[in-house]
C-alpha positions as CSV (number, residue, x, y, z in Angstrom):
1,S,0.0,0.0,0.0
2,G,1.0,3.6,-0.2
3,S,4.2,3.9,-2.2
4,T,4.8,0.3,-3.2
5,R,7.5,1.3,-5.6
6,E,9.7,1.8,-2.6
7,R,12.3,-0.9,-1.9
8,R,11.7,-3.3,1.0
9,G,14.6,-4.0,3.3
10,A,14.9,-7.3,5.1
11,R,17.2,-8.0,8.0
12,D,17.8,-10.5,10.8
13,A,17.3,-9.0,14.2
14,D,19.4,-11.7,15.8
15,D,22.5,-10.3,14.1
16,R,24.0,-7.1,15.3
17,P,24.2,-4.7,12.4
18,S,27.1,-2.4,11.5
19,A,27.1,1.3,12.3
20,T,24.4,3.4,10.5
21,T,24.1,7.0,9.6
22,A,21.8,9.4,11.4
23,A,20.0,10.1,8.2
24,G,18.5,6.6,8.0
25,G,21.4,4.3,7.7
26,S,23.0,3.9,4.3
27,S,25.1,1.0,5.6
28,R,21.8,-0.6,6.9
29,R,20.4,-0.4,3.4
30,K,23.5,-1.9,1.9
31,E,23.4,-4.9,4.2
32,A,19.7,-5.4,3.8
33,K,18.4,-8.1,1.5
34,Q,16.0,-6.7,-1.0
35,L,12.6,-8.1,-1.5
36,K,10.9,-7.8,-4.9
37,C,7.8,-5.8,-5.2
38,H,4.9,-8.1,-6.2
39,G,2.5,-5.5,-7.4
40,E,1.1,-1.9,-7.1
41,L,-2.3,-0.8,-6.2
42,E,-2.9,2.7,-7.6
43,G,-5.9,4.9,-7.2
44,H,-5.9,6.7,-3.9
45,A,-5.4,10.5,-3.9
46,G,-4.1,10.7,-0.3
47,A,-2.0,9.0,2.3
48,I,-2.9,5.4,3.0
49,Y,-2.8,4.5,6.7
50,S,-4.4,1.0,6.8
51,T,-4.7,-2.0,4.6
52,Q,-6.2,-5.4,5.4
53,Y,-6.6,-8.7,3.5
54,S,-10.0,-10.2,3.5
55,P,-10.6,-13.5,5.4
56,S,-10.2,-15.4,2.1
57,G,-7.1,-13.6,1.2
58,T,-8.5,-12.7,-2.3
59,L,-9.3,-9.0,-1.6
60,I,-7.5,-6.1,0.0
61,A,-9.2,-3.1,1.7
62,S,-7.4,0.2,2.1
63,A,-8.3,3.3,4.1
64,S,-7.0,6.7,3.0
65,F,-6.9,10.4,3.8
66,D,-8.7,11.0,0.5
67,Q,-11.9,10.1,2.5
68,T,-12.4,6.8,0.7
69,V,-12.2,3.1,1.3
70,R,-11.0,1.1,-1.7
71,V,-11.3,-2.7,-2.3
72,W,-8.8,-4.5,-4.6
73,D,-8.5,-7.9,-6.2
74,A,-5.3,-9.2,-4.6
75,G,-4.5,-11.5,-7.5
76,E,-5.3,-9.2,-10.4
77,Q,-4.2,-6.1,-8.5
78,K,-7.2,-4.2,-9.8
79,P,-9.9,-2.1,-8.1
80,V,-13.1,-3.8,-7.1
81,A,-14.9,-1.0,-5.3
82,V,-14.6,2.6,-4.2
83,L,-16.6,3.3,-1.1
84,R,-17.4,7.0,-0.5
85,G,-19.3,8.5,2.4
86,H,-16.9,9.7,5.0
87,S,-16.6,13.5,5.2
88,Q,-13.0,13.4,6.6
89,S,-9.9,11.2,6.4
90,V,-10.3,7.4,6.9
91,F,-7.7,6.0,9.3
92,D,-8.4,2.3,9.7
93,V,-10.3,-0.5,8.1
94,A,-11.4,-4.1,9.2
95,W,-13.1,-7.0,7.5
96,R,-16.1,-8.8,8.8
97,A,-15.6,-12.5,9.2
98,D,-17.8,-13.5,6.2
99,G,-15.8,-11.3,3.9
100,R,-18.9,-9.6,2.6
101,A,-18.5,-6.3,4.4
102,V,-15.8,-4.0,5.8
103,A,-15.9,-1.4,8.5
104,S,-14.0,1.9,8.3
105,A,-12.8,4.4,11.0
106,G,-13.1,8.1,10.1
107,F,-11.9,11.3,11.5
108,D,-15.5,12.5,11.0
109,R,-16.3,10.6,14.3
110,T,-18.0,7.7,12.6
111,C,-17.5,4.1,11.8
112,V,-19.2,2.9,8.6
113,E,-20.0,-0.7,7.7
114,W,-20.0,-1.2,3.9
115,D,-21.6,-3.9,1.7
116,I,-18.9,-4.9,-0.8
117,E,-21.2,-6.2,-3.5
118,A,-23.6,-3.3,-3.3
119,Q,-20.8,-0.8,-2.7
120,A,-23.0,1.0,-0.3
121,A,-23.1,1.8,3.4
122,L,-25.0,-0.6,5.6
123,V,-24.9,1.4,8.8
124,S,-23.1,4.5,10.2
125,L,-22.0,4.3,13.9
126,R,-21.3,7.5,15.9
127,C,-18.3,7.9,18.2
128,A,-17.3,10.5,20.7
129,G,-14.0,11.5,19.0
130,L,-11.9,11.0,15.9
131,V,-11.9,7.3,15.3
132,Q,-8.4,6.0,15.1
133,C,-8.8,2.2,15.2
134,L,-11.5,-0.4,14.9
135,R,-11.8,-4.2,15.0
136,Y,-14.6,-6.7,14.6
137,S,-15.3,-9.1,17.4
138,T,-13.9,-12.6,16.6
139,H,-17.0,-14.3,18.0
140,N,-19.8,-11.9,17.0
141,A,-19.6,-10.5,13.5
142,R,-22.1,-7.8,14.4
143,V,-20.0,-6.3,17.1
144,V,-17.4,-3.6,16.2
145,Y,-14.9,-2.1,18.7
146,A,-13.8,1.5,18.0
147,G,-11.0,3.5,19.8
148,D,-11.1,7.2,19.5
149,S,-9.4,10.5,20.4
150,S,-11.8,11.3,23.3
151,G,-10.3,8.5,25.5
152,G,-12.5,5.5,25.2
153,I,-13.5,2.4,23.3
154,T,-17.0,2.1,21.9
155,M,-18.6,-1.3,21.6
156,H,-21.1,-1.1,18.7
157,D,-23.7,-3.6,17.6
158,T,-24.4,-3.0,13.9
159,R,-28.0,-4.2,14.4
160,A,-28.7,-1.6,17.2
161,P,-26.6,1.5,16.3
162,D,-28.1,3.5,19.2
163,A,-27.3,1.0,21.9
164,A,-23.5,1.3,22.0
165,R,-21.5,0.6,25.2
166,R,-18.6,2.7,26.3
167,L,-15.3,1.6,27.9
168,S,-13.5,4.6,29.5
169,N,-9.8,4.8,29.0
170,D,-9.5,7.7,31.5
171,G,-9.3,10.4,28.8
172,A,-6.3,8.9,27.0
173,A,-6.8,8.6,23.2
174,V,-6.9,5.0,22.0
175,N,-4.6,4.6,19.1
176,T,-4.7,0.8,18.4
177,L,-6.8,-2.2,19.3
178,Y,-6.4,-6.0,19.0
179,C,-9.2,-8.5,19.5
180,F,-8.1,-11.9,20.7
181,N,-9.6,-15.1,19.3
182,D,-11.7,-15.7,22.3
183,E,-14.9,-14.2,23.8
184,T,-13.4,-12.1,26.4
185,R,-10.1,-10.2,25.7
186,L,-9.5,-7.0,23.9
187,V,-6.1,-5.1,24.2
188,S,-5.6,-1.4,23.6
189,G,-2.7,0.9,23.2
190,D,-3.0,4.6,23.9
191,R,-1.3,8.0,23.7
192,L,0.1,7.7,27.2
193,G,2.1,4.5,26.3
194,E,-0.2,2.2,28.2
195,I,-1.2,-1.3,26.9
196,K,-4.4,-2.5,28.6
197,M,-6.3,-5.7,28.6
198,W,-10.1,-5.5,28.7
199,D,-12.8,-8.1,29.5
200,V,-15.5,-7.3,26.9
201,R,-18.1,-9.5,28.5
202,I,-18.4,-7.3,31.6
203,G,-17.1,-4.2,29.9
204,R,-14.2,-3.6,32.3
205,F,-10.5,-3.1,32.4
206,M,-8.7,-6.3,33.5
207,R,-5.0,-5.5,33.8
208,L,-2.2,-3.2,32.7
209,V,-0.1,-5.2,30.3
210,S,2.6,-2.5,30.0
211,A,3.1,1.1,31.1
212,D,5.8,3.2,29.6
213,A,7.3,5.4,32.3
214,Q,8.3,8.0,29.7
215,R,4.7,8.0,28.3
216,R,5.7,7.3,24.7
217,A,2.5,7.0,22.7
218,L,1.7,3.7,21.0
219,S,0.7,3.6,17.3
220,H,0.0,-0.1,16.7
221,I,-0.2,-3.6,18.3
222,S,-0.2,-7.0,16.7
223,V,-0.3,-10.5,18.3
224,V,0.7,-13.9,17.1
225,R,0.3,-17.3,18.8
226,N,2.8,-20.1,18.7
227,D,0.7,-23.2,18.1
228,Q,3.3,-25.5,19.5
229,S,3.8,-23.8,22.8
230,G,0.5,-21.9,23.0
231,T,2.4,-18.8,23.9
232,E,1.2,-15.4,22.6
233,Y,3.6,-12.8,21.5
234,M,2.8,-9.1,21.1
235,A,4.6,-6.4,19.1
236,A,4.0,-2.8,20.0
237,T,5.2,0.1,17.9
238,S,5.6,3.5,19.7
239,Y,6.4,7.0,18.5
240,D,10.1,6.6,19.6
241,N,11.7,4.6,16.8
242,V,11.3,1.3,18.7
243,V,9.2,-1.8,18.3
244,R,9.0,-3.8,21.5
245,V,8.1,-7.5,21.4
246,Y,6.5,-9.1,24.5
247,D,6.0,-12.8,25.4
248,R,3.5,-14.6,27.7
249,V,0.8,-12.0,26.9
250,D,-1.7,-14.8,27.4
251,D,-0.6,-15.6,30.9
252,A,-2.9,-13.8,33.4
253,S,-0.6,-14.9,36.3
254,V,2.2,-12.6,34.9
255,P,1.4,-9.1,36.0
256,T,3.5,-7.5,33.3
257,P,4.7,-9.5,30.2
258,R,8.4,-9.1,29.7
259,V,10.0,-7.4,26.7
260,I,12.1,-10.0,24.9
261,H,13.2,-7.7,22.0
262,E,13.5,-4.0,21.4
263,L,13.9,-3.4,17.6
264,R,15.6,-0.2,16.7
265,G,16.7,1.4,13.4
266,L,13.3,2.1,11.8
267,R,11.9,5.6,12.0
268,S,8.5,5.9,13.7
269,R,8.8,9.2,15.7
270,N,5.7,11.3,15.1
271,W,4.4,8.7,12.5
272,P,1.7,6.1,13.1
273,V,3.8,3.2,11.9
274,K,2.2,-0.3,11.9
275,N,3.6,-3.8,12.3
276,A,2.4,-7.3,11.6
277,F,3.5,-10.8,12.4
278,F,3.7,-13.4,9.6
279,D,1.5,-16.4,10.1
280,P,4.0,-19.1,11.4
281,V,3.0,-21.6,8.7
282,V,3.4,-19.1,5.9
283,A,6.7,-17.9,7.3
284,R,8.1,-21.4,7.3
285,E,6.9,-21.9,3.7
286,K,7.9,-18.5,2.2
287,L,10.8,-17.2,4.3
288,V,13.0,-20.2,4.9
289,G,15.7,-19.2,2.4
290,L,15.6,-15.5,3.0
291,Y,18.3,-15.4,5.6
292,D,20.8,-17.7,3.9
293,D,23.4,-16.8,1.3
294,D,22.0,-19.7,-0.8
295,Y,18.6,-21.2,-0.8
296,Y,18.0,-24.6,0.8
297,E,14.8,-26.5,1.1
298,L,13.7,-27.1,4.7
299,D,14.1,-30.9,4.5
300,T,17.8,-30.6,3.5
301,R,18.6,-28.7,6.7
302,S,20.0,-30.3,9.8
303,Q,17.4,-31.1,12.5
304,S,18.7,-28.3,14.8
305,E,18.5,-25.7,12.0
306,A,14.9,-26.8,11.2
307,R,13.9,-26.5,14.8
308,G,15.4,-23.0,14.9
309,L,13.3,-21.9,11.9
310,R,10.1,-23.4,13.3
311,S,10.5,-21.5,16.6
312,A,11.3,-18.2,14.9
313,L,8.9,-15.3,14.6
314,F,8.9,-13.1,11.5
315,L,7.8,-9.5,12.1
316,L,7.3,-6.9,9.4
317,A,7.4,-3.2,10.4
318,G,6.8,0.0,8.5
319,S,8.9,3.1,8.8
320,A,8.8,6.8,8.1
321,E,11.7,6.0,5.6
322,P,10.9,4.6,2.2
323,Y,11.5,1.1,3.5
324,A,9.8,-1.7,5.4
325,Y,11.8,-3.9,7.7
326,L,11.5,-7.7,8.1
327,Y,12.9,-9.1,11.4
328,K,13.5,-12.7,12.4
329,L,13.1,-13.1,16.2
330,G,14.0,-15.9,18.5
331,T,11.1,-17.0,20.8
332,H,13.3,-18.2,23.6
333,A,15.2,-14.9,24.0
334,K,16.1,-13.4,27.4
335,P,15.0,-9.8,27.9
336,A,17.2,-8.0,25.4
337,R,17.6,-5.0,23.2
338,I,18.4,-5.1,19.5
339,D,20.1,-1.7,19.0
340,D,21.0,-0.4,15.5
341,K,23.0,2.5,16.8
């Protein structure tokens, strides 16, 4: 999305890089392995701040400051729909589980659910502030969670637009949300650098996952689950040029999940940079040879090398530079910092 002509840089966060320049690291770009651009989606007339694949993986939705949501055919890389109706910039987009509708978050203080086939709005949901993030419930396709600038999370039922419930975040703008694959947990990141876990059944704050003493605002949170160990890992991007990776997010007995990686080098200060974990299965199939000088099939590796790849996490992070960064992370790391300085 955005400027897909820009080169993508890939690097292994387990290796300490050489020194970089203050302007963005020319030596970092030299050492990075370049990923080939697969395609370009052209049509938006403004900055694009969110893209999401449909549940089937065949469509892509994008939200833009040109006040539109666009839907694209992922294979043909052609536009399918242009959804107009917001009166201000659109900051986030999410797919409904059946893939027949998307919801968008607007700075006009509304969330809109759109019918893809009809290319029309199904319902408009009012919020108290500029809507900066939204997610569908993983267990009820009619429930939408929206975080806004007024300092709260609104729980909307698209069948009853006037019966919304409100979770108070004590006045701190909610910048990012993640809905876990169960019936209870929702995690938020806000402008005061706090990551909070909520119980959506009772509509209450459960526990503070992390609190930044320096109050560095968070821009995005993503979560992945290791199917073998059952451990959930969370990556949080903040406005300080750092992505922090936490483990044991799922363990309620741990008051504060530990930071196992601090990824530096990308530029996120004053920019709402996002990150995303690769699906572990896809990562094993597609990224096995990326970190080798030569490509080897997985079944030709030694058993120890194969185990190492299976336990690795792959995290893609954006940047205010014209680059995206791909990190390979160990899952058994001790609390550590990966410092590009």
